[in-house]
TORLUMDO-656188 format. One record per residue (C-alpha): x, y, z; residue number from 1; residue in one letter. Coordinates in nm, 2 decimals, padded with zeros to 4 digits. Layout:
<rs>
+--------+--------+--------+-----+---+
!     c1 !     c2 !     c3 !   k ! r !
+--------+--------+--------+-----+---+
!      X !      Y !      Z ! NUM ! A !
...
+--------+--------+--------+-----+---+
</rs>
This chain:
<rs>
+--------+--------+--------+-----+---+
!     c1 !     c2 !     c3 !   k ! r !
+--------+--------+--------+-----+---+
! -12.85 !  06.79 !  16.45 !   1 ! M !
! -12.93 !  07.11 !  16.64 !   2 ! G !
! -12.91 !  07.25 !  16.99 !   3 ! V !
! -13.11 !  07.52 !  17.16 !   4 ! V !
! -12.88 !  07.71 !  17.39 !   5 ! P !
! -13.00 !  07.82 !  17.74 !   6 ! Q !
! -13.24 !  08.10 !  17.72 !   7 ! L !
! -13.04 !  08.29 !  17.98 !   8 ! S !
! -12.79 !  08.35 !  17.71 !   9 ! R !
! -13.03 !  08.59 !  17.54 !  10 ! L !
! -12.93 !  08.96 !  17.58 !  11 ! F !
! -13.20 !  09.17 !  17.74 !  12 ! S !
! -13.15 !  09.43 !  17.47 !  13 ! S !
! -13.24 !  09.17 !  17.20 !  14 ! E !
! -13.58 !  09.11 !  17.36 !  15 ! I !
! -13.66 !  09.48 !  17.35 !  16 ! A !
! -13.84 !  09.48 !  17.02 !  17 ! I !
! -14.06 !  09.78 !  16.94 !  18 ! D !
! -14.42 !  09.71 !  17.05 !  19 ! F !
! -14.58 !  09.82 !  16.72 !  20 ! S !
! -14.34 !  09.58 !  16.53 !  21 ! L !
! -14.44 !  09.29 !  16.76 !  22 ! K !
! -14.81 !  09.34 !  16.68 !  23 ! K !
! -14.74 !  09.32 !  16.30 !  24 ! R !
! -14.50 !  09.03 !  16.32 !  25 ! T !
! -14.57 !  08.65 !  16.32 !  26 ! L !
! -14.30 !  08.38 !  16.37 !  27 ! V !
! -14.35 !  08.06 !  16.18 !  28 ! I !
! -14.15 !  07.76 !  16.32 !  29 ! V !
! -14.12 !  07.45 !  16.10 !  30 ! P !
! -14.06 !  07.15 !  16.33 !  31 ! A !
! -14.00 !  06.80 !  16.19 !  32 ! R !
! -14.09 !  06.65 !  16.53 !  33 ! D !
! -14.18 !  06.76 !  16.88 !  34 ! S !
! -13.82 !  06.79 !  17.00 !  35 ! R !
! -13.72 !  07.15 !  17.09 !  36 ! F !
! -14.08 !  07.28 !  17.04 !  37 ! V !
! -14.14 !  07.37 !  17.41 !  38 ! R !
! -13.80 !  07.54 !  17.43 !  39 ! Q !
! -13.87 !  07.74 !  17.12 !  40 ! K !
! -14.22 !  07.84 !  17.24 !  41 ! V !
! -14.06 !  07.96 !  17.57 !  42 ! T !
! -13.80 !  08.16 !  17.38 !  43 ! E !
! -14.06 !  08.33 !  17.15 !  44 ! L !
! -14.27 !  08.41 !  17.46 !  45 ! S !
! -13.97 !  08.59 !  17.60 !  46 ! Q !
! -13.98 !  08.81 !  17.29 !  47 ! Y !
! -14.36 !  08.86 !  17.32 !  48 ! G !
! -14.40 !  08.76 !  16.96 !  49 ! L !
! -14.70 !  08.57 !  16.81 !  50 ! D !
! -14.60 !  08.24 !  16.66 !  51 ! Y !
! -14.73 !  07.93 !  16.47 !  52 ! I !
! -14.54 !  07.60 !  16.50 !  53 ! V !
! -14.59 !  07.35 !  16.21 !  54 ! I !
! -14.50 !  07.02 !  16.38 !  55 ! C !
! -14.46 !  06.67 !  16.23 !  56 ! G !
! -14.58 !  06.52 !  16.56 !  57 ! D !
! -14.91 !  06.56 !  16.73 !  58 ! Y !
! -14.86 !  06.80 !  17.02 !  59 ! L !
! -15.14 !  06.95 !  17.23 !  60 ! E !
! -15.01 !  07.30 !  17.27 !  61 ! M !
! -15.16 !  07.64 !  17.17 !  62 ! P !
! -15.06 !  07.75 !  16.81 !  63 ! N !
! -14.90 !  07.42 !  16.74 !  64 ! V !
! -15.04 !  07.26 !  16.42 !  65 ! F !
! -14.98 !  06.90 !  16.30 !  66 ! F !
! -14.86 !  06.85 !  15.95 !  67 ! R !
! -14.69 !  06.54 !  15.82 !  68 ! E !
! -14.32 !  06.61 !  15.78 !  69 ! A !
! -14.28 !  06.64 !  15.41 !  70 ! R !
! -14.02 !  06.92 !  15.40 !  71 ! G !
! -13.99 !  07.28 !  15.51 !  72 ! K !
! -14.12 !  07.39 !  15.17 !  73 ! W !
! -14.45 !  07.21 !  15.25 !  74 ! D !
! -14.46 !  07.35 !  15.60 !  75 ! A !
! -14.43 !  07.70 !  15.47 !  76 ! I !
! -14.71 !  07.64 !  15.21 !  77 ! N !
! -14.93 !  07.49 !  15.48 !  78 ! F !
! -14.87 !  07.78 !  15.72 !  79 ! S !
! -15.00 !  08.04 !  15.47 !  80 ! W !
! -15.36 !  07.95 !  15.54 !  81 ! G !
! -15.30 !  08.00 !  15.92 !  82 ! L !
! -15.15 !  08.36 !  15.90 !  83 ! I !
! -15.36 !  08.63 !  16.06 !  84 ! D !
! -15.44 !  08.90 !  15.80 !  85 ! H !
! -15.33 !  09.17 !  16.05 !  86 ! S !
! -14.97 !  09.05 !  16.02 !  87 ! K !
! -14.73 !  09.23 !  15.78 !  88 ! E !
! -14.40 !  09.07 !  15.87 !  89 ! I !
! -14.33 !  08.70 !  15.87 !  90 ! I !
! -14.03 !  08.55 !  16.05 !  91 ! V !
! -13.92 !  08.19 !  15.96 !  92 ! F !
! -13.71 !  08.03 !  16.24 !  93 ! N !
! -13.59 !  07.67 !  16.28 !  94 ! D !
! -13.71 !  07.51 !  16.60 !  95 ! V !
! -13.36 !  07.39 !  16.70 !  96 ! D !
! -13.20 !  07.73 !  16.71 !  97 ! T !
! -13.18 !  08.03 !  16.94 !  98 ! S !
! -13.24 !  08.38 !  16.80 !  99 ! I !
! -13.01 !  08.68 !  16.86 ! 100 ! R !
! -13.05 !  09.03 !  16.73 ! 101 ! G !
! -13.39 !  08.99 !  16.57 ! 102 ! L !
! -13.46 !  09.35 !  16.63 ! 103 ! N !
! -13.19 !  09.45 !  16.38 ! 104 ! H !
! -13.36 !  09.25 !  16.10 ! 105 ! A !
! -13.71 !  09.39 !  16.19 ! 106 ! L !
! -13.58 !  09.75 !  16.19 ! 107 ! Q !
! -13.42 !  09.71 !  15.85 ! 108 ! R !
! -13.74 !  09.57 !  15.71 ! 109 ! L !
! -13.93 !  09.86 !  15.86 ! 110 ! Q !
! -13.71 !  10.15 !  15.75 ! 111 ! H !
! -13.56 !  10.03 !  15.42 ! 112 ! E !
! -13.72 !  09.93 !  15.09 ! 113 ! E !
! -13.63 !  09.57 !  15.13 ! 114 ! V !
! -13.86 !  09.27 !  15.09 ! 115 ! S !
! -13.66 !  09.02 !  15.29 ! 116 ! M !
! -13.38 !  09.02 !  15.54 ! 117 ! V !
! -13.18 !  08.71 !  15.63 ! 118 ! F !
! -12.93 !  08.66 !  15.91 ! 119 ! G !
! -12.64 !  08.43 !  15.97 ! 120 ! T !
! -12.56 !  08.13 !  16.18 ! 121 ! E !
! -12.36 !  08.14 !  16.50 ! 122 ! T !
! -12.17 !  07.81 !  16.52 ! 123 ! V !
! -11.94 !  07.74 !  16.81 ! 124 ! T !
! -11.79 !  07.41 !  16.69 ! 125 ! K !
! -11.74 !  07.19 !  16.38 ! 126 ! G !
! -11.64 !  07.27 !  16.02 ! 127 ! P !
! -11.91 !  07.52 !  15.97 ! 128 ! Q !
! -11.73 !  07.78 !  16.18 ! 129 ! R !
! -11.48 !  07.84 !  15.91 ! 130 ! S !
! -11.75 !  07.79 !  15.64 ! 131 ! W !
! -11.96 !  08.08 !  15.76 ! 132 ! F !
! -11.66 !  08.30 !  15.80 ! 133 ! A !
! -11.61 !  08.26 !  15.42 ! 134 ! L !
! -11.98 !  08.26 !  15.33 ! 135 ! M !
! -12.07 !  08.57 !  15.52 ! 136 ! N !
! -11.80 !  08.77 !  15.34 ! 137 ! R !
! -11.95 !  08.66 !  15.01 ! 138 ! L !
! -12.32 !  08.72 !  15.11 ! 139 ! R !
! -12.24 !  09.07 !  15.22 ! 140 ! S !
! -12.16 !  09.14 !  14.86 ! 141 ! I !
! -12.38 !  08.91 !  14.66 ! 142 ! I !
! -12.70 !  08.73 !  14.79 ! 143 ! P !
! -12.59 !  08.38 !  14.67 ! 144 ! V !
! -12.78 !  08.19 !  14.94 ! 145 ! A !
! -13.03 !  08.26 !  15.22 ! 146 ! S !
! -13.04 !  08.13 !  15.57 ! 147 ! S !
! -13.36 !  07.93 !  15.65 ! 148 ! G !
! -13.27 !  07.92 !  16.02 ! 149 ! E !
! -13.38 !  08.29 !  16.04 ! 150 ! L !
! -13.54 !  08.47 !  15.76 ! 151 ! M !
! -13.76 !  08.78 !  15.79 ! 152 ! V !
! -13.99 !  08.87 !  15.50 ! 153 ! I !
! -14.28 !  09.10 !  15.42 ! 154 ! R !
! -14.61 !  08.90 !  15.39 ! 155 ! K !
! -14.68 !  09.05 !  15.05 ! 156 ! S !
! -14.34 !  08.94 !  14.93 ! 157 ! A !
! -14.40 !  08.59 !  15.06 ! 158 ! L !
! -14.74 !  08.57 !  14.89 ! 159 ! E !
! -14.58 !  08.65 !  14.56 ! 160 ! S !
! -14.35 !  08.34 !  14.57 ! 161 ! V !
! -14.60 !  08.09 !  14.70 ! 162 ! L !
! -14.65 !  07.80 !  14.66 ! 163 ! P !
! -14.30 !  07.68 !  14.71 ! 164 ! I !
! -14.22 !  07.37 !  14.49 ! 165 ! P !
! -14.06 !  07.06 !  14.65 ! 166 ! P !
! -13.71 !  07.19 !  14.72 ! 167 ! C !
! -13.44 !  07.11 !  14.98 ! 168 ! L !
! -13.33 !  07.48 !  14.99 ! 169 ! A !
! -13.67 !  07.65 !  15.03 ! 170 ! E !
! -13.50 !  07.95 !  15.18 ! 171 ! D !
! -13.28 !  08.01 !  14.88 ! 172 ! T !
! -13.57 !  07.94 !  14.65 ! 173 ! Y !
! -13.76 !  08.23 !  14.81 ! 174 ! V !
! -13.44 !  08.45 !  14.78 ! 175 ! L !
! -13.40 !  08.36 !  14.41 ! 176 ! F !
! -13.76 !  08.43 !  14.33 ! 177 ! K !
! -13.76 !  08.77 !  14.49 ! 178 ! L !
! -13.44 !  08.86 !  14.31 ! 179 ! L !
! -13.61 !  08.74 !  13.99 ! 180 ! E !
! -13.89 !  08.98 !  14.06 ! 181 ! K !
! -13.65 !  09.27 !  14.12 ! 182 ! G !
! -13.70 !  09.29 !  14.49 ! 183 ! K !
! -13.44 !  09.42 !  14.73 ! 184 ! R !
! -13.28 !  09.17 !  14.97 ! 185 ! I !
! -13.07 !  09.25 !  15.28 ! 186 ! A !
! -12.81 !  09.04 !  15.47 ! 187 ! F !
! -12.80 !  09.14 !  15.83 ! 188 ! E !
! -12.50 !  08.98 !  16.02 ! 189 ! P !
! -12.61 !  09.13 !  16.35 ! 190 ! R !
! -12.92 !  08.90 !  16.34 ! 191 ! C !
! -12.82 !  08.54 !  16.39 ! 192 ! S !
! -12.92 !  08.19 !  16.51 ! 193 ! C !
! -12.71 !  07.98 !  16.75 ! 194 ! S !
! -12.71 !  07.63 !  16.63 ! 195 ! T !
! -12.50 !  07.31 !  16.56 ! 196 ! V !
! -12.55 !  07.13 !  16.23 ! 197 ! R !
! -12.24 !  06.92 !  16.19 ! 198 ! T !
! -11.95 !  06.81 !  16.41 ! 199 ! V !
! -11.75 !  06.57 !  16.20 ! 200 ! T !
! -11.61 !  06.62 !  15.85 ! 201 ! H !
! -11.83 !  06.33 !  15.72 ! 202 ! E !
! -12.14 !  06.50 !  15.86 ! 203 ! E !
! -12.03 !  06.82 !  15.70 ! 204 ! E !
! -11.98 !  06.66 !  15.36 ! 205 ! A !
! -12.33 !  06.50 !  15.38 ! 206 ! Q !
! -12.49 !  06.83 !  15.49 ! 207 ! Y !
! -12.31 !  07.02 !  15.21 ! 208 ! K !
! -12.43 !  06.77 !  14.95 ! 209 ! R !
! -12.79 !  06.82 !  15.07 ! 210 ! R !
! -12.77 !  07.20 !  15.07 ! 211 ! T !
! -12.60 !  07.23 !  14.74 ! 212 ! V !
! -12.85 !  06.99 !  14.58 ! 213 ! L !
! -13.13 !  07.21 !  14.72 ! 214 ! G !
! -12.97 !  07.53 !  14.58 ! 215 ! I !
! -12.95 !  07.37 !  14.23 ! 216 ! Y !
! -13.31 !  07.26 !  14.27 ! 217 ! Q !
! -13.40 !  07.62 !  14.35 ! 218 ! A !
! -13.22 !  07.74 !  14.04 ! 219 ! L !
! -13.43 !  07.51 !  13.82 ! 220 ! T !
! -13.74 !  07.68 !  13.96 ! 221 ! Y !
! -13.62 !  08.04 !  13.93 ! 222 ! S !
! -13.41 !  08.29 !  13.74 ! 223 ! K !
! -13.20 !  08.50 !  13.97 ! 224 ! P !
! -12.97 !  08.77 !  13.83 ! 225 ! P !
! -12.71 !  08.64 !  13.58 ! 226 ! P !
! -12.42 !  08.69 !  13.82 ! 227 ! L !
! -12.57 !  08.45 !  14.07 ! 228 ! V !
! -12.64 !  08.19 !  13.80 ! 229 ! R !
! -12.29 !  08.23 !  13.66 ! 230 ! F !
! -12.13 !  08.17 !  14.00 ! 231 ! L !
! -12.33 !  07.85 !  14.05 ! 232 ! Y !
! -12.24 !  07.73 !  13.70 ! 233 ! A !
! -11.87 !  07.77 !  13.80 ! 234 ! L !
! -11.91 !  07.63 !  14.16 ! 235 ! L !
! -11.81 !  07.27 !  14.09 ! 236 ! P !
! -11.49 !  07.39 !  13.92 ! 237 ! F !
! -11.39 !  07.68 !  14.16 ! 238 ! I !
! -11.48 !  07.48 !  14.47 ! 239 ! S !
! -11.14 !  07.31 !  14.43 ! 240 ! I !
! -10.99 !  07.63 !  14.57 ! 241 ! L !
! -11.15 !  07.54 !  14.91 ! 242 ! L !
! -10.90 !  07.27 !  14.96 ! 243 ! L !
! -10.66 !  07.53 !  15.10 ! 244 ! V !
! -10.88 !  07.50 !  15.41 ! 245 ! N !
! -10.75 !  07.15 !  15.48 ! 246 ! G !
! -10.99 !  06.89 !  15.61 ! 247 ! R !
! -11.27 !  07.14 !  15.63 ! 248 ! D !
! -11.22 !  07.24 !  15.27 ! 249 ! G !
! -11.20 !  06.87 !  15.16 ! 250 ! F !
! -11.54 !  06.80 !  15.32 ! 251 ! S !
! -11.69 !  07.11 !  15.15 ! 252 ! W !
! -11.55 !  07.01 !  14.81 ! 253 ! V !
! -11.68 !  06.65 !  14.85 ! 254 ! K !
! -12.02 !  06.77 !  14.94 ! 255 ! G !
! -12.04 !  07.03 !  14.66 ! 256 ! I !
! -11.94 !  06.78 !  14.40 ! 257 ! I !
! -12.18 !  06.52 !  14.52 ! 258 ! H !
! -12.46 !  06.78 !  14.54 ! 259 ! G !
! -12.39 !  06.89 !  14.18 ! 260 ! F !
! -12.38 !  06.53 !  14.07 ! 261 ! A !
! -12.71 !  06.46 !  14.24 ! 262 ! A !
! -12.89 !  06.73 !  14.04 ! 263 ! I !
! -12.74 !  06.60 !  13.72 ! 264 ! L !
! -12.89 !  06.26 !  13.78 ! 265 ! I !
! -13.22 !  06.43 !  13.86 ! 266 ! N !
! -13.23 !  06.34 !  14.23 ! 267 ! D !
! -13.59 !  06.43 !  14.33 ! 268 ! E !
! -13.52 !  06.42 !  14.70 ! 269 ! S !
! -13.69 !  06.70 !  14.89 ! 270 ! S !
! -13.77 !  06.51 !  15.22 ! 271 ! K !
! -13.69 !  06.68 !  15.55 ! 272 ! W !
+--------+--------+--------+-----+---+
</rs>
């Protein structure tokens, strides 16, 4: 579930992206169906950024390409053949989100020796509010998981990890493969996406199961640094500590355990 907030909420300073950066940047928007596509196109037009939408529905709009909804991993692989060779920076952005602070991520990619920058999620309700409060503290120290809602990557770095295998956590797969190759990754909390993914604790448990399963899938396809692998080896056991967060924590633990169990029984699910 996702909601695109009103475009009037965008700060004018966020739209002021350097012109030279705009010309070298392409936004790729995976869209399972046609919902939110028009709103997202309007938002990206406000930024003045070139974009490609990979949509699971037929939609007669410029730069919107049909692709059967198999998964975001497949949409990214498909989009590679559509990228203009003049583009150097690729932004992946979910269709049902609203971007804030993109200029911060673009500037870091321009001025620092980083291959990828990922932002955070701005959540106004539901169990994920407290989840990201915890996760962002951890991600500021160790890049244990990426954020597919908004991910900025050099085109050359993206090419080095393609094609992406069937994986529910395609964003974290890209992160792990770049870490495996010794590339530098940056977490930029000033760059974010406004979205709603879950409202109830049952929805949160189901969502956490899916994301955790996807992360373990990504681990089977990659070899990130030993510390990252060690943390995920311990996750099913140390997740019990999350119960101190009450009902939120219970939904996280439930989802984590179920996601870990799914990878043990070789759950091949990678469908969007």
